N, C-alpha and C positions, 0 to 999 in steps of 0.2 A: 504494500500500500504506500502511495506517495506521501511524503511529508508535507503537511500544510505549511504554506508560506504566508506570513502576515506582516504587513507594514503598518506601523503606528506613526502617524504624523503629529509631531508635537512631543517635546521632552520635558514638559512641566510636570507637576506632581500627578496630574491625571494621566498623562501619557505614560509616565514611569510605572504607575500602579496598574494601568491596563496591561502593559508588557509583562509585569510581574505575575499578574493573574493568568494571562494567556500561557506563560511558561509553566505555571503550576498545573493548569488544567490539561495542557497538551505538551507533555515533556519532549515529544519528538518534533514539535513545530519549529520552523525556522523563522525567527522574529527579528525584524529590523526596526529601530526607532530612528526617525529622521527629524532633524530640527535645523532651521536656518541659522540658529544661534547655538549657544552652549546649553548643556543640560541645566534645567531649572532657571534659565536666564531671562525668562519673560515675566509674566505676572507673578509666577511663583517666587521670584527673587524679591519682589516688593511686598509680598503678602505678609500680614501680621501673623499668619500661622495659628490663628486662634481656633480652638476646638471647644464647642459648647454642646452639651447634650440637649439640643432643642430642634424644633422644626415647626413651620407654620401650617403644615398639612400632615395627614397621617403618613403619607409616603415619605416625606422628608424626615419625619420623626423616626420612622423605621430605618431609613438610610443612615441617620445620625447615630442610632444605636449600633448598627452594623459597623460603621466606621470607628466608633469608640472601641469596640471589641478588637478590631484590627490593630489600631494604634497601641492598645495596651499590650497585645501580643508582640507587635513589632519592637516596642521599647524593651521588652524582656529578652528578645533574641538578637537584637542588633546592638553590639557593644558601642557605647558612646553615642547612642542615638540622640540627636539634638532636640530632645523633647523635654520640656520642663513643666511639671505639674504646678498649678496655680489655684489658690483659693479664690472664691468669687462672691461678690455681693451684687445684687440687682436692686436698682431703685426704680419703682414703678408706681403710677397712680392707679393701675388696674389691679385685679385680683392676682395674687401670686400663683405660680405654677403655670397653667396654660400650656405654653409651647415647650416647657422645660422637662418633659419626660418624667414627671412625678418626683424629680429630685429637688424641687423647690421647697423651702421650708422657712417660715418666719424665724429670724434669729437676730441677735445683736449684730449690727454691721461693724466691719473692721475697715473703716475708710482710711485713705492715705493719711498717715500721721503728719501733722504740721503743715499740710498743704491746703487746709480749709475746704475740703470736699464735703458737701452737705446735701442732703435730700431737699427737694423743693417742697413747698406747701402742698399737702394732700398726698404726698408720696410715702410709701412704706419701703422698708429694706428687708430683703430676704436673701437667703443663701442658696447657692446651687453647688452641687458636687460634680466631680468628673471632668473638670476643665484642665486644659493644658495649652501651651503654645509651643511652637516649633520654629526653628530656623529652616524654612521650607527649602531654600536654595541648597543648604547643606544636606538636608534629608534626601532631596532628589539625587544628589551626588552619591550619597551612601547607598541608596537603593540601586542606582545604576552600577555601582562598584560590585555589589553582590550579584547582579544579573550578568555582568561580563564574566567570561566570554560567551556564556549561554545565549545572551541576547546581544546583537550587534547594534552599536550606536553610531550614527552618522551625524556628527555635529558640524555646524557651519555649512550645511547642505540644504538649499532651498528646493522645495517641490514646485515644479513649474507646470505640471500637467498630470491629469488622471484620465486615462483612456479605458473605458469599459470594453471588455471582450466577452464572448459568450459565457465563459466560466472563470474569468480572472480579470484583474485590473493591471494595466501598465502604468507604473509610476515613473514619471520623467523628472529628472533633477537638473538644476542649473549647472551642475558639474559635468553634465553629459551622461551620467549614469542612468540606466534604465532598469527598474526593478519590476519583475513580474510577480504579482501577488495573488494568492487565492482570496485574500480578504484585506481590506484596508480599514483602519480605525482613524477617524479624524478627531484629534484632540488639540485643536489650534488655539484654545483659550479665546481671547477677544479678537484674534485675527480672522474674522469671519469673511472679510472681503477679499482675501487672496484669490487671484484669478483662477487658480487650479480647482478650487472648490466653492467659489462664490455662488454659482448657479445651483449647486447641489444643496446648499444649506439655506438658500433664500426662502423656500417654502416653509421652513420651520418658524419663521416670524421672529427671529432673535434680534435683539438690539444690544448695543454696547454702551455702557455707562461709565462715567469717570468715577474713580475711587480716590479719595484724598485722606491722608492721615498725617497729623502733625507730630513732630518730635518735641516733647515738652522737656526743656532743659532743667530738670531737677532730678537728682539721684534718688531712686526708690529706696525706701528703708526695708529692713529685714522682715517686718511684719506687714508690708503693703501688699495688697492683692488687687486682682482685676475688679473693676467697677463697671457694670453694665447699666447704661441709661436707657431703660426699656422704652420709654415714651418716644425718644428721639432715634431709636435704633443706632445708638452710638456706644462706644466703650473707651475706657481708659486702662491701658495695660502696662504694668511695670516690666521694664526690660533691664534687670540688674546687670546682665552681661554686657550691655551697651552703655549703661550708666544714665539712662533717661527713660521717660515714659513715652508711650505711643497713644495718641488720641485719634480715634477713627470716628468720623461722623458720616451721615448719609448725604453725599453730594448728589444733586439732581440734574447734572448735565448729561444729556443723552446724545446718542448717535455720534460719538467721538471716534476718531481714527487713532488707533494705538500708537502708530509711528509719529503722530503729530504731537505727542505729549512729552517729547524729549526736551522741550524748553522749560520744563519744571512747573512749579506751582504759580498760580496767578495771585495777585493781591486780593482779588475777590474771593478766591478759594480760602486763603488764609484768614480773612476777616470773617467769612461765614462760619468756618470751623471754630475760630476763637469765640464768636458770639454764642455758639452752642455750648462750649465748655465753660464760658463765663457764668452761665446760669448755675453751675455747680461749684466752680472754684475760680474766682477772679484771679487768685494768685498764680495758678497754673496757666490760665489763659494768657496772662501777661508775659510769660516766658515761652510761649509757643509761637514761633514765627517761621519755622522751616519744617521740612518733612519729606514726604514721598507722594508721588502721584502716579497712578496707572489706571487700568480699566479692566472690566470683565464683561462677559457676555451674559445677558439676562433673557429668560424665557417668558412667554406671555402669561403662563399660569404660576410662575414663581417656583417651579420644580425643575430639577436638572433634566436634560434631554439625553436619552440614550436610545437611539433608534436608527434603523437603516434609512439611507437617503437615496437609494437607487432601487429600481424594481427587482433586481436579482438578489438583493440582500447581501451584496458583497462589500458594500461600503457603509460603515456605521459611524454616526456622529456621537461623540461622548463629551458632554460639557454643559455650558450655559448654566452654571451652578449658582448664578445670582449673587455673586460675592462670597460664596461659601465653597470655593473650589477645593481648598485644603481640607476643610471639615468633612466634605462628602466624597472626597476622591476615592477612598477605598471601596465604597459602595458603588460609585460610578464605574470604577474599574471592573468590579465583579459583575455588574450588570452587562457591561460591554462584552466581556469575555463570555458571559452566558449566552448572548445572542449568537456568537460565532462557534462556541464549543459545547454548549449545553451545560448542565449542572456538573459541578466538580465530582470526581470519583471519591476524593478524600477531603471532605469539607474542613476548612479551618475558619477561624473567626474573621469573617468579612461581611 
């Protein structure tokens, strides 16, 4: 029986975990991951890497639970995994729990010491368990290192065309390479408009939204924890390894081009983010004037998209995680591999 050949396009956290799951489910498959940049160098490199056990819909809550189990297992078997557990307090004017998988519980909050973070009038504080954050760029590299040489990685190689055949797909690359694949997984992150797959993904109705996070120049203390501002869908994350905090808020700039964001943050972005943070800590808002900007793909229903984009079912799109690419990547990878390979013979936590 001929070995299955699969090409994964995109070497971010989703692409890497798709490749990992494919290799586990089909040990004989020949898998190649192609990315025009380095491994984890796109949106994954700029991601906060925050994992919360939550979801706005039953499906995303199930995916979050599966991903949680996967990351717990990965941290135990990957020496030096760049994953750090973090305690968390949620501030909300609504009923506690809800999206948080029954892990929410009213409790005394442990807000950042000495930084003046306080709940707003009408809000309550409650705790959630099972949170962590990761250096997603480093984690992508660690996963890829484990997969090599079982999986081939072509970095700095742009895919310029996809040509369907009766029972395969020809993947054309800017380097002149041509890869014949039995199946292709598209995991391009926010690069939806690339000519090679633009027409394939257009019917999915996906959009690209800007993501902005400010670096707050105050060193986190040993007892400081994640604070989630539930009403604003924002969070304040301590990054002790970097010596500062990260404040992420919901930017509402849509239909942006990923490659056009290289000029950095705008004054409007910074002021909008600071205005949001100022509601909770004027002291921290005053020292937040720089940070990171990138973007992500969003779906019409707020759930990740994992589905075939051609009639033959040979090309599968995996992504549009609505700003939760890292958090839901293991479940997305598992679902994509399931479309191509069926259920795993030896299930593991995914």
